[in-house]
Residue frames relative to the residue before (quaternion, step in Angstrom):
aa qw qx qy qz dx dy dz
X 1.0000 0.0000 0.0000 0.0000 0.00 0.00 0.00
X 0.6603 0.4794 -0.2986 0.4950 3.56 0.91 -0.91
X 0.5991 0.5751 -0.3623 0.4232 3.62 1.02 -0.90
X 0.6988 0.4564 -0.2578 0.4866 3.65 0.84 -0.99
X 0.6647 0.5478 -0.3087 0.4035 3.53 0.86 -0.87
X 0.7899 0.3615 -0.1580 0.4695 3.50 0.76 -1.25
X 0.5585 0.6048 -0.3852 0.4170 3.59 1.17 -0.55
X 0.6444 0.5534 -0.2956 0.4372 3.56 1.14 -0.71
X 0.6711 0.5105 -0.2515 0.4751 3.50 1.34 -0.49
X 0.4075 0.7744 -0.4260 0.2296 3.52 1.28 -0.25
X 0.6508 0.5480 -0.2988 0.4324 3.54 1.02 -0.94
X 0.7483 0.3844 -0.2155 0.4959 3.50 1.12 -0.65
X 0.7656 0.1323 -0.0744 0.6252 3.63 1.20 -0.49
X 0.2882 -0.8169 0.4685 0.1736 3.59 0.01 1.22
X 0.5920 0.5576 -0.4062 0.4167 3.67 1.09 -0.55
X 0.5751 0.5684 -0.4311 0.4004 3.78 0.95 -0.21
X 0.4595 0.6813 -0.4541 0.3444 3.60 1.26 -0.15
X 0.5022 0.6698 -0.4128 0.3587 3.52 1.33 -0.46
X 0.6634 0.5609 -0.2686 0.4162 3.49 1.04 -0.77
X 0.6279 0.5070 -0.3598 0.4683 3.55 1.31 -0.06
X 0.5537 0.5934 -0.3905 0.4345 3.65 1.33 -0.08
X 0.4745 -0.6790 0.5018 0.2491 3.55 -0.81 1.13
X 0.6911 0.4893 -0.3244 0.4215 3.61 0.86 -0.83
X 0.6229 0.5149 -0.3496 0.4740 3.57 1.01 -0.54
X 0.6919 0.4772 -0.2769 0.4657 3.54 0.87 -0.94
X 0.6301 0.5176 -0.3638 0.4502 3.57 0.99 -0.60
X 0.6344 0.4968 -0.3269 0.4937 3.66 1.02 -0.90
X 0.6687 0.4844 -0.3282 0.4588 3.70 0.91 -0.69
X 0.6633 0.5119 -0.3155 0.4455 3.58 1.01 -0.71
X 0.5836 0.5648 -0.3060 0.4968 3.48 1.22 -0.80
X 0.7130 0.4312 -0.2905 0.4705 3.64 0.66 -0.90
X 0.6388 0.5457 -0.3248 0.4344 3.55 0.97 -0.91
X 0.6352 0.5346 -0.2993 0.4703 3.55 1.08 -1.01
X 0.6554 0.4938 -0.3383 0.4606 3.59 0.89 -0.78
X 0.6917 0.4673 -0.3092 0.4557 3.57 0.81 -0.91
X 0.5953 0.5257 -0.3588 0.4904 3.70 0.95 -0.68
X 0.6853 0.5086 -0.3096 0.4193 3.55 0.79 -0.93
X 0.7124 0.4614 -0.2320 0.4751 3.52 0.98 -1.06
X 0.6235 0.4844 -0.3438 0.5082 3.71 1.23 -0.39
X 0.7504 0.4111 -0.2716 0.4405 3.58 0.69 -0.97
X 0.5419 0.6873 -0.3925 0.2825 3.50 1.09 -0.76
X 0.7046 0.4432 -0.2914 0.4714 3.75 0.65 -0.87
X 0.6122 0.5532 -0.3431 0.4488 3.62 1.06 -0.68
X 0.7082 0.4646 -0.2487 0.4699 3.45 0.85 -1.12
X 0.6105 0.5551 -0.3468 0.4459 3.62 1.00 -0.81
X 0.6874 0.5086 -0.2723 0.4412 3.54 0.94 -1.04
X 0.6066 0.5544 -0.3095 0.4783 3.46 1.18 -0.91
X 0.6919 0.4616 -0.2970 0.4691 3.63 0.65 -1.03
X 0.6143 0.5444 -0.3395 0.4594 3.64 1.03 -0.65
X 0.6787 0.5155 -0.2751 0.4450 3.49 0.97 -0.98
X 0.7418 0.3889 -0.2219 0.4993 3.50 1.01 -0.94
X 0.3923 -0.7536 0.4153 0.3250 3.57 1.51 0.27
X 0.2997 0.7211 -0.5641 0.2682 3.63 0.85 1.00
X 0.1733 0.8270 -0.4812 0.2334 3.46 0.37 1.44
X 0.5728 -0.6375 0.4194 0.2994 3.48 -1.30 0.57
X 0.2003 -0.7446 0.6248 0.1229 3.53 -1.01 0.84
X 0.2917 -0.7920 0.5157 0.1473 3.45 -0.51 1.34
X 0.4631 -0.6738 0.4896 0.3030 3.62 -0.88 0.86
X 0.5477 -0.6142 0.4699 0.3193 3.61 -1.15 0.78
X 0.6855 0.5054 -0.2823 0.4415 3.59 0.97 -0.76
X 0.5693 0.6168 -0.3855 0.3832 3.58 1.16 -0.29
X 0.7221 -0.4255 0.3247 0.4383 3.61 -1.39 0.18
X 0.5749 -0.6317 0.4057 0.3253 3.58 -0.95 0.98
X 0.6366 0.5813 -0.3356 0.3798 3.52 1.05 -0.86
X 0.6255 0.5562 -0.3276 0.4383 3.61 1.37 -0.39
X 0.4488 0.7208 -0.4426 0.2883 3.56 1.31 -0.23
X 0.6523 0.5691 -0.2957 0.4038 3.55 1.16 -0.77
X 0.6005 0.5866 -0.3280 0.4332 3.38 1.44 -0.30
X 0.3744 0.7423 -0.4569 0.3164 3.52 1.37 -0.17
X 0.8112 0.2634 -0.1802 0.4900 3.61 -0.87 0.98
X 0.4719 0.6411 -0.4660 0.3863 3.56 1.25 0.17
X 0.5124 -0.6371 0.4605 0.3456 3.71 -0.82 0.82
X 0.1255 -0.7718 0.6194 0.0702 3.53 -1.15 0.90
X 0.6394 0.4814 -0.4124 0.4351 3.64 -1.18 -0.07
X 0.2767 0.7729 -0.5211 0.2332 3.67 1.05 0.53
X 0.4530 0.6881 -0.4504 0.3441 3.57 1.31 -0.26
X 0.5127 0.6107 -0.4435 0.4094 3.71 1.19 -0.38
X 0.6357 0.5154 -0.3564 0.4509 3.56 0.88 -0.69
X 0.6670 0.4926 -0.3063 0.4676 3.55 0.80 -0.90
X 0.6787 0.5041 -0.3112 0.4340 3.69 0.71 -0.97
X 0.6760 0.4760 -0.2954 0.4787 3.56 0.97 -0.91
X 0.6973 0.4703 -0.2944 0.4538 3.59 1.01 -0.78
X 0.6255 0.5201 -0.3136 0.4898 3.55 1.34 -0.21
X 0.7288 0.4232 -0.2417 0.4809 3.54 0.76 -1.13
X 0.6629 0.5122 -0.3808 0.3914 3.76 0.66 -0.73
X 0.7130 0.4273 -0.3204 0.4542 3.63 0.71 -0.78
X 0.5773 0.5576 -0.3799 0.4599 3.63 1.11 -0.66
X 0.6640 0.4639 -0.3408 0.4772 3.68 0.89 -0.89
X 0.6699 0.5292 -0.2932 0.4304 3.63 0.91 -0.76
X 0.8475 0.2722 -0.0762 0.4492 3.60 0.73 -0.99
X 0.6368 0.5416 -0.3213 0.4449 3.62 1.27 -0.41
X 0.4977 -0.5574 0.5320 0.3983 3.58 -1.32 0.21
X 0.2467 -0.8221 0.4998 0.1163 3.62 -0.33 1.12
X 0.5549 0.5298 -0.4122 0.4913 3.56 1.33 0.13
X 0.5725 0.6184 -0.3972 0.3633 3.59 1.11 -0.31
X 0.4955 -0.7132 0.4162 0.2695 3.49 -0.84 1.15
X 0.5931 0.5595 -0.3627 0.4512 3.61 1.13 -0.74
X 0.6293 0.5451 -0.3028 0.4638 3.66 0.96 -0.82
X 0.6760 0.5056 -0.2734 0.4611 3.48 0.82 -1.12
X 0.6869 0.4884 -0.3050 0.4435 3.62 0.91 -0.90
X 0.6596 0.4935 -0.3272 0.4630 3.58 0.95 -0.82
X 0.6630 0.4663 -0.3643 0.4585 3.64 0.80 -0.63
X 0.5768 0.5697 -0.3943 0.4327 3.58 1.10 -0.65
X 0.6998 0.4527 -0.3014 0.4632 3.66 0.72 -1.07
X 0.6335 0.5144 -0.3733 0.4413 3.73 0.84 -0.83
X 0.7368 0.4456 -0.2862 0.4203 3.60 0.59 -0.99
X 0.5894 0.5641 -0.3352 0.4711 3.66 1.22 -0.69
X 0.7610 0.3604 -0.2340 0.4860 3.55 0.64 -1.00
X 0.5573 0.5504 -0.4109 0.4664 3.67 1.19 -0.35
X 0.6446 0.5240 -0.2991 0.4695 3.67 0.96 -0.80
X 0.6823 0.4671 -0.2846 0.4851 3.51 0.99 -0.86
X 0.6526 0.4691 -0.3319 0.4938 3.60 0.91 -0.63
X 0.6309 0.5321 -0.3437 0.4480 3.69 1.00 -0.66
X 0.6038 0.5443 -0.3402 0.4728 3.58 1.13 -0.68
X 0.6745 0.5057 -0.2900 0.4530 3.57 0.98 -0.88
X 0.6532 0.5028 -0.2845 0.4895 3.54 1.00 -0.87
X 0.6208 0.5326 -0.3320 0.4699 3.63 1.07 -0.88
X 0.6994 0.4707 -0.2966 0.4487 3.53 0.81 -0.65
X 0.6488 0.4953 -0.3094 0.4878 3.47 1.13 -0.58
X 0.7976 0.3515 -0.1728 0.4587 3.63 0.68 -1.12
X 0.7465 0.3840 -0.2188 0.4974 3.54 0.97 -0.77
X 0.7618 0.3692 -0.1828 0.4999 3.59 0.88 -0.94
X 0.3072 -0.7981 0.4510 0.2556 3.49 1.45 -0.09
X 0.3717 0.6371 -0.5772 0.3503 3.60 0.77 1.03
X 0.4863 -0.7378 0.4097 0.2264 3.53 -0.44 1.43
X 0.7788 0.3211 -0.1811 0.5076 3.62 0.92 -0.81
X 0.4815 -0.7095 0.4283 0.2852 3.54 1.26 0.29
X 0.8089 -0.2285 0.1635 0.5165 3.62 -1.00 -0.75
X 0.5889 -0.5604 0.4512 0.3682 3.51 -1.01 0.77
X 0.5241 -0.6668 0.4147 0.3296 3.65 -0.76 1.00
X 0.6690 0.4976 -0.3454 0.4308 3.72 0.82 -0.70
X 0.6629 0.4944 -0.3426 0.4458 3.46 1.01 -0.50
X 0.5949 0.5577 -0.3339 0.4729 3.58 1.22 -0.71
X 0.6530 0.5164 -0.2679 0.4850 3.50 1.06 -1.03
X 0.5874 0.5250 -0.3572 0.5017 3.72 1.06 -0.80
X 0.6783 0.4879 -0.3293 0.4397 3.70 0.66 -0.86
X 0.6324 0.5222 -0.3060 0.4835 3.66 1.07 -0.72
X 0.6922 0.4905 -0.2853 0.4459 3.52 0.87 -1.00
X 0.6429 0.5525 -0.3007 0.4371 3.43 1.12 -0.92
X 0.6155 0.5018 -0.3190 0.5173 3.56 1.08 -0.81
X 0.6427 0.5334 -0.3525 0.4221 3.66 0.79 -0.79
X 0.6427 0.5173 -0.3138 0.4701 3.56 1.06 -0.95
X 0.6552 0.5114 -0.3010 0.4676 3.58 0.90 -1.05
X 0.7541 0.4298 -0.2423 0.4335 3.55 0.59 -1.10
X 0.6590 0.4782 -0.3170 0.4863 3.61 1.06 -0.73
X 0.6503 0.5104 -0.3583 0.4339 3.58 1.02 -0.80
X 0.6091 0.5643 -0.3352 0.4453 3.65 0.96 -0.80
X 0.7043 0.4750 -0.2691 0.4538 3.54 0.86 -1.05
X 0.7299 0.4703 -0.2450 0.4314 3.49 1.01 -0.85
X 0.7527 0.3519 -0.2063 0.5167 3.60 1.10 -0.73
X 0.7659 0.1714 -0.1099 0.6099 3.59 1.23 -0.57
X 0.0955 -0.8494 0.5155 0.0604 3.60 0.44 1.15
X 0.5439 -0.6638 0.4073 0.3124 3.50 -1.08 0.65
X 0.7652 0.0923 -0.0590 0.6345 3.59 1.38 -0.39
X 0.7108 -0.5337 0.2828 0.3605 3.49 -1.16 0.50
X 0.7692 0.3667 -0.1908 0.4873 3.55 0.97 -0.75
X 0.4535 0.7023 -0.4060 0.3693 3.41 1.39 0.39
X 0.2327 0.7945 -0.5369 0.1627 3.71 -0.37 1.05
X 0.7493 -0.4688 0.2656 0.3850 3.54 -1.23 -0.05
X 0.4612 0.6539 -0.4771 0.3635 3.56 0.65 0.99
X 0.1473 -0.7287 0.6494 0.1599 3.62 -1.33 0.12
X 0.4633 -0.6259 0.5407 0.3181 3.57 -1.27 0.58
X 0.3756 -0.6784 0.6038 0.1845 3.56 -1.41 0.60
X 0.4323 -0.7205 0.4714 0.2679 3.57 -0.55 1.14
X 0.8460 0.2543 -0.1699 0.4367 3.50 -1.31 0.56
X 0.7189 0.3700 -0.2377 0.5383 3.64 1.27 0.14
X 0.3623 -0.7308 0.5475 0.1868 3.50 -0.91 0.99
X 0.8599 0.2099 -0.0885 0.4569 3.55 -1.18 0.62
X 0.6323 0.5042 -0.3613 0.4642 3.62 1.26 0.13
X 0.0069 0.7978 -0.6028 0.0121 3.57 -0.97 0.85
X 0.3018 -0.7132 0.5905 0.2271 3.53 -1.16 0.35
X 0.1794 -0.8007 0.5689 0.0552 3.58 -0.48 1.28
X 0.2402 -0.7953 0.5435 0.1199 3.60 -0.51 1.18
X 0.2420 -0.7764 0.5402 0.2166 3.63 1.08 -0.59
X 0.8407 -0.0970 0.0984 0.5236 3.61 -0.73 -0.96
X 0.5804 0.5709 -0.3582 0.4571 3.65 1.31 -0.33
X 0.3987 0.7467 -0.4570 0.2732 3.57 1.24 -0.08
X 0.6905 0.4649 -0.2865 0.4743 3.58 0.87 -1.00
X 0.6474 0.4490 -0.3918 0.4752 3.81 0.80 -0.59
X 0.6327 0.5308 -0.3523 0.4403 3.64 1.01 -0.79
X 0.6093 0.5208 -0.3551 0.4810 3.69 1.08 -0.69
X 0.6548 0.5424 -0.3098 0.4256 3.58 0.90 -0.84
X 0.6408 0.5245 -0.2974 0.4752 3.47 1.14 -0.92
X 0.6869 0.5097 -0.2812 0.4350 3.58 0.80 -1.01
X 0.6769 0.4976 -0.3000 0.4519 3.57 0.92 -0.95
X 0.6679 0.5197 -0.2755 0.4560 3.56 0.98 -1.01
X 0.6977 0.4713 -0.2832 0.4591 3.51 0.86 -1.05
X 0.6798 0.5078 -0.3106 0.4284 3.57 0.83 -0.89
X 0.6562 0.5033 -0.2979 0.4768 3.58 0.93 -0.98
X 0.7221 0.4375 -0.2851 0.4537 3.68 0.87 -0.78
X 0.5604 0.5817 -0.3770 0.4534 3.60 1.17 -0.65
X 0.6864 0.4885 -0.2876 0.4555 3.62 0.74 -0.99
X 0.6535 0.5355 -0.2984 0.4439 3.53 1.05 -0.89
X 0.6269 0.5248 -0.2921 0.4962 3.57 1.16 -0.78
X 0.6483 0.5125 -0.3079 0.4715 3.64 1.05 -0.79
X 0.6555 0.5238 -0.3400 0.4248 3.61 0.98 -0.63
X 0.3677 0.7133 -0.5227 0.2879 3.51 0.14 1.42
X 0.7309 0.3337 -0.2094 0.5573 3.58 1.24 -0.15
X 0.6032 -0.5661 0.4039 0.3906 3.66 -1.07 0.57
X 0.8753 0.1261 -0.1003 0.4559 3.42 -0.88 1.11
X 0.5523 0.6546 -0.4173 0.3040 3.61 1.21 -0.39
X 0.7141 0.4770 -0.2961 0.4182 3.63 0.68 -0.90
X 0.6709 0.5017 -0.2707 0.4742 3.50 0.96 -1.01
X 0.6061 0.5598 -0.3392 0.4519 3.62 0.95 -0.62
X 0.6883 0.4991 -0.2387 0.4692 3.41 0.87 -1.18
X 0.6538 0.5101 -0.3218 0.4570 3.61 1.02 -0.99
X 0.5994 0.5907 -0.3463 0.4146 3.73 0.95 -0.68
X 0.6498 0.5302 -0.2711 0.4723 3.42 1.09 -0.97
X 0.6534 0.5062 -0.2904 0.4822 3.55 0.98 -0.94
X 0.6531 0.5196 -0.2950 0.4651 3.56 0.95 -1.05
X 0.6587 0.5118 -0.3167 0.4514 3.63 0.96 -0.81
X 0.6347 0.5085 -0.3371 0.4744 3.57 1.09 -0.72
X 0.7241 0.4499 -0.2750 0.4446 3.44 0.80 -0.99
X 0.5097 0.6178 -0.4042 0.4417 3.59 1.30 -0.23
X 0.6687 0.4767 -0.2767 0.4990 3.57 1.06 -0.82
X 0.6577 0.5090 -0.3181 0.4551 3.52 0.97 -0.76
X 0.6289 0.5394 -0.3162 0.4621 3.57 1.12 -0.91
X 0.6550 0.5445 -0.3118 0.4211 3.62 0.87 -0.87
X 0.7097 0.4286 -0.2452 0.5026 3.61 0.86 -1.15
X 0.6512 0.5269 -0.3416 0.4261 3.68 0.96 -0.64
X 0.6959 0.4395 -0.2594 0.5053 3.54 1.17 -0.62
X 0.6832 0.4290 -0.3224 0.4953 3.62 1.09 0.13
X 0.4663 -0.7156 0.4549 0.2522 3.62 -0.72 1.07
X 0.6540 0.5215 -0.2968 0.4606 3.57 1.05 -0.83
X 0.7165 0.4440 -0.2625 0.4697 3.64 0.77 -0.93
X 0.6625 0.4920 -0.3012 0.4778 3.54 0.97 -0.90
X 0.6260 0.5086 -0.3411 0.4829 3.66 1.06 -0.70
X 0.6716 0.4906 -0.3367 0.4415 3.63 0.80 -0.83
X 0.7323 0.4462 -0.2120 0.4686 3.58 1.05 -0.90
X 0.3321 -0.7859 0.4512 0.2617 3.43 1.45 -0.23
X 0.4824 0.6301 -0.4647 0.3929 3.45 0.86 1.17
X 0.6453 -0.5344 0.2993 0.4565 3.66 -0.91 0.29
X 0.2991 -0.7224 0.6032 0.1575 3.51 -1.11 0.89
X 0.0067 0.7828 -0.6192 0.0610 3.60 -0.65 1.11
X 0.3467 -0.7722 0.5014 0.1792 3.51 -0.33 1.35
X 0.7953 0.2649 -0.2336 0.4928 3.52 -0.82 1.01
X 0.5186 0.6465 -0.4314 0.3564 3.63 1.11 -0.19
X 0.5523 0.6420 -0.4110 0.3374 3.59 1.10 -0.44
X 0.5118 0.6440 -0.3851 0.4184 3.58 1.33 -0.51
X 0.6250 0.5711 -0.3562 0.3954 3.58 0.93 -0.52
X 0.4910 0.6587 -0.3882 0.4176 3.45 1.46 -0.28
X 0.6253 0.5553 -0.2987 0.4598 3.44 1.17 -0.88
X 0.6390 0.4968 -0.3195 0.4927 3.60 0.96 -0.90
X 0.6465 0.5270 -0.3142 0.4534 3.62 0.80 -0.87
X 0.5940 0.5595 -0.3192 0.4820 3.58 1.03 -0.82
X 0.6978 0.4629 -0.2614 0.4801 3.55 0.81 -1.13
X 0.6290 0.5223 -0.3512 0.4562 3.61 0.94 -0.62
X 0.6413 0.5102 -0.3191 0.4761 3.57 0.95 -0.86
X 0.6551 0.5009 -0.3173 0.4683 3.61 0.82 -0.88
X 0.6507 0.5289 -0.3019 0.4536 3.60 0.94 -0.92
X 0.6536 0.5376 -0.2826 0.4516 3.45 1.09 -0.95
X 0.6509 0.5070 -0.3056 0.4752 3.54 0.95 -0.93
X 0.6588 0.5226 -0.2882 0.4580 3.59 0.96 -0.80
X 0.7028 0.4534 -0.2816 0.4703 3.40 0.91 -0.96
X 0.5633 0.5937 -0.3629 0.4455 3.65 1.17 -0.59
X 0.5316 0.6295 -0.3839 0.4168 3.60 1.11 -0.65
X 0.7917 0.2786 -0.1330 0.5272 3.61 1.03 -0.88
X 0.7122 0.4666 -0.2717 0.4485 3.60 1.22 -0.23
X 0.5043 0.6194 -0.4580 0.3902 3.47 1.33 -0.11
X 0.6782 -0.5726 0.3234 0.3282 3.55 -1.42 0.63
X 0.5482 -0.3007 -0.7681 0.1381 1.63 -1.60 1.99
X 0.4513 -0.7023 0.4669 0.2916 3.56 -0.80 1.03
X 0.4068 -0.6585 0.5947 0.2174 3.50 -1.41 0.75
X 0.8153 0.0890 0.0466 0.5703 3.52 1.18 -0.73
X 0.2097 -0.7609 0.5817 0.1968 3.71 -0.96 0.56
X 0.5392 -0.6413 0.4279 0.3390 3.52 -1.12 0.55
X 0.2885 -0.7644 0.5348 0.2153 3.56 1.00 -0.59
X 0.6983 -0.4450 0.3268 0.4556 3.50 -1.40 -0.11
X 0.5015 0.6679 -0.4065 0.3702 3.56 1.26 -0.37
X 0.7423 0.3565 -0.2130 0.5258 3.57 1.01 -0.78
X 0.6853 0.5313 -0.3042 0.3943 3.53 0.82 -1.05
X 0.6593 0.4764 -0.3300 0.4790 3.68 0.87 -0.84
X 0.6687 0.5144 -0.3248 0.4275 3.59 0.86 -0.88
X 0.6711 0.5148 -0.2850 0.4510 3.52 0.89 -1.08
X 0.7151 0.4384 -0.2794 0.4673 3.60 0.82 -0.97
X 0.6073 0.5340 -0.3445 0.4769 3.65 1.10 -0.49
X 0.6627 0.4912 -0.3236 0.4636 3.58 0.91 -0.90
X 0.6303 0.5122 -0.3596 0.4595 3.67 0.98 -0.78
X 0.6529 0.5048 -0.3274 0.4601 3.66 1.00 -0.72
X 0.6727 0.4897 -0.2985 0.4675 3.59 0.95 -0.86
X 0.6173 0.5248 -0.3518 0.4688 3.60 0.94 -0.57
X 0.6321 0.5347 -0.2885 0.4809 3.61 0.96 -0.85
X 0.6634 0.4930 -0.2987 0.4771 3.53 0.93 -0.90
X 0.6618 0.5277 -0.2766 0.4549 3.60 0.84 -1.13
X 0.7469 0.4119 -0.2260 0.4705 3.59 1.03 -0.85
X 0.4172 -0.6960 0.4550 0.3667 3.55 1.35 -0.25
X 0.5428 0.6395 -0.3742 0.3954 3.51 1.06 0.61
X 0.1759 0.8634 -0.4561 0.1251 3.53 1.27 0.56
X 0.6657 0.4668 -0.3212 0.4856 3.57 1.04 -0.86
X 0.6551 0.5442 -0.3502 0.3899 3.55 1.01 -0.58
X 0.4801 0.6561 -0.4009 0.4223 3.54 1.42 -0.36
X 0.6079 0.5472 -0.3493 0.4572 3.66 1.01 -0.63
X 0.7019 0.4435 -0.2540 0.4961 3.60 1.03 -0.70
X 0.6941 0.4496 -0.2932 0.4797 3.63 0.70 -0.97
X 0.7469 0.3174 -0.1953 0.5506 3.56 1.04 -0.74
X 0.0877 0.8456 -0.5158 0.1059 3.64 0.93 0.76
X 0.7019 0.4420 -0.3060 0.4671 3.57 0.88 -0.73
X 0.5812 0.5434 -0.3652 0.4833 3.59 1.18 -0.53
X 0.6656 0.5103 -0.3033 0.4524 3.54 1.00 -0.88
X 0.6395 0.4984 -0.3205 0.4898 3.62 0.98 -0.79
X 0.6427 0.5199 -0.3472 0.4429 3.60 0.89 -0.77
X 0.6770 0.4661 -0.3005 0.4838 3.67 0.91 -0.94
X 0.6489 0.5300 -0.3293 0.4354 3.58 0.86 -0.88
X 0.6154 0.5792 -0.3416 0.4113 3.59 1.05 -0.83
X 0.6530 0.4969 -0.2957 0.4891 3.53 1.10 -0.96
X 0.6734 0.4788 -0.3344 0.4532 3.68 0.81 -0.93
X 0.6463 0.5024 -0.3169 0.4789 3.72 0.87 -0.79
X 0.6411 0.5248 -0.3180 0.4610 3.58 0.94 -0.78
X 0.6953 0.4567 -0.2768 0.4810 3.57 0.76 -0.96
X 0.6813 0.4723 -0.2902 0.4781 3.65 0.85 -0.88
X 0.6543 0.4671 -0.3563 0.4762 3.73 0.89 -0.53
X 0.6706 0.5008 -0.3442 0.4255 3.49 0.86 -0.77
X 0.6595 0.4935 -0.2861 0.4894 3.62 1.07 -0.88
X 0.7373 0.3966 -0.2697 0.4758 3.69 0.72 -0.75
X 0.8261 0.2352 -0.1148 0.4991 3.70 0.74 -0.92
X 0.4617 -0.6654 0.4837 0.3318 3.63 1.11 -0.32
X 0.6691 0.4512 -0.2864 0.5165 3.68 1.20 0.02
X 0.3681 -0.6837 0.5843 0.2358 3.54 -1.36 0.56
X 0.4284 -0.6711 0.5458 0.2611 3.49 -1.26 0.61
X 0.7787 0.2249 -0.1139 0.5744 3.58 0.96 -0.98
X 0.6331 -0.5138 0.4138 0.4048 3.54 -1.32 0.37
X 0.7655 -0.1288 0.0907 0.6239 3.50 1.12 -0.71
X 0.1910 -0.7686 0.5901 0.1570 3.63 -1.07 0.51
X 0.4751 -0.0825 -0.8760 0.0123 1.78 -2.22 1.09
X 0.7903 -0.4208 0.2212 0.3867 3.58 -1.31 0.32
X 0.6367 0.5493 -0.3429 0.4188 3.55 0.92 -0.73
X 0.6144 0.5448 -0.3315 0.4645 3.58 1.15 -0.58
X 0.5760 0.6028 -0.3389 0.4359 3.51 1.16 -0.70
X 0.7112 0.4350 -0.2422 0.4963 3.56 0.90 -1.11
X 0.5681 0.5630 -0.3970 0.4502 3.70 1.06 -0.58
X 0.7248 0.4520 -0.2361 0.4632 3.50 0.83 -1.06
X 0.5653 0.5767 -0.3368 0.4841 3.56 1.43 -0.24
X 0.6370 -0.5476 0.3288 0.4315 3.56 1.27 -0.22
X 0.4951 0.6176 -0.4637 0.3981 3.63 1.22 -0.07
X 0.4566 -0.6406 0.5531 0.2742 3.49 -1.12 0.86
X 0.6497 -0.5721 0.3297 0.3767 3.65 -1.11 0.70
X 0.6554 0.5107 -0.3071 0.4642 3.52 0.99 -0.93
X 0.6237 0.5409 -0.3316 0.4566 3.66 0.96 -0.73
X 0.6489 0.5093 -0.3168 0.4681 3.61 0.98 -0.84
X 0.6676 0.4967 -0.3150 0.4566 3.57 0.88 -0.99
X 0.6861 0.4762 -0.3162 0.4501 3.66 0.71 -0.90
X 0.7083 0.4533 -0.3107 0.4430 3.57 0.83 -0.74
X 0.6115 0.4939 -0.3705 0.4948 3.53 1.14 -0.45
X 0.6058 0.5649 -0.3570 0.4318 3.58 1.05 -0.55
X 0.6005 0.5533 -0.3144 0.4842 3.54 1.25 -0.87
X 0.6701 0.5053 -0.2791 0.4666 3.50 0.91 -0.89
X 0.6476 0.5348 -0.2990 0.4531 3.45 1.15 -0.68
X 0.6427 0.5153 -0.2805 0.4926 3.47 1.22 -0.83
X 0.5805 0.5261 -0.3711 0.4985 3.64 1.11 -0.50
X 0.6598 0.5269 -0.3037 0.4413 3.53 0.78 -1.01
X 0.6509 0.5249 -0.2850 0.4686 3.52 1.00 -0.84
X 0.6757 0.4635 -0.2981 0.4897 3.68 0.90 -0.96
X 0.6247 0.5310 -0.3608 0.4445 3.68 1.07 -0.61
X 0.6271 0.5539 -0.3077 0.4531 3.55 1.15 -0.75
X 0.6699 0.4844 -0.3089 0.4702 3.48 0.95 -0.92
X 0.6162 0.5518 -0.3616 0.4302 3.56 1.05 -0.59
X 0.5320 0.6175 -0.4202 0.3989 3.58 1.01 -0.33
X 0.5254 0.6273 -0.4261 0.3859 3.60 1.10 -0.45
X 0.7990 0.2783 -0.1233 0.5186 3.56 0.92 -0.91
X 0.6368 0.4494 -0.3483 0.5209 3.71 1.06 -0.49
X 0.3569 0.7199 -0.5238 0.2830 3.59 -0.04 1.26
């Protein structure tokens, strides 16, 4: 909104030209998101407590988690509001990349909200039936992938992805691009959801990935930087930097309430939306394969569940004390805060390795 409002005044007042700069608007979106999160947080937490929208701890979970019974959930509403509002205020809303990322965020936010609503309000322990949740994710993948493939946001956008660490090599999916988009969106949203099991763990890791993608968005949207780094130039992709900034600000604000001991949990409302947004940004920047590196902790968490289930079904034995992976370390004697911080450190290393791919090619 501010971009369109003040850009039209540049001819009369030159200092409004500041609103054309992505760097300025990203900083403004980050600060706005933080303030929105800090202001809305107490109101939403009190409302969730009043409506008894609280977490039900699974009996098979770690015993240390029983004390969390009754903590408000569905706090992803705080995150979504703090991401969407600043994006609407500071981004170029005519930009196709911005429109697409808002679509993914809202879609998965609503899907996650429905799941949380069934758990917390309708008192259905398992929430939404898994096949219906998966159907919602797949449908989004078809819509999102179809729009990108048949109505690309920029001229040189097509069904390929870049291969990390290699110059001038791409993987062209052709008509398999849409199934690939479905896979990336579904996997990323579910991986973040599985990681959201300890206070502050998922939101801290998400902020590191968004910070990394903010850098990639900026250089991808600039012909000079992308040319120098020999990566794909996608006109308009720089606007995603503003969304990433808003996500970082929203994450910082939410962490104020979600740090140990948490006052509120994000629930599927936040986890599905955040994971899907990360996948969508990777797809739009042609960095899908890099998502495996930058989101290395999320990948490890998801793989631990897959391996645990497969091992138990095939051999009747478990690999880990409990899956996802963070529970294994909890049951190994690590305090919750130590698990979170150490996973954050691993997340930071993954982010730095991902940034290094800009030059290691």
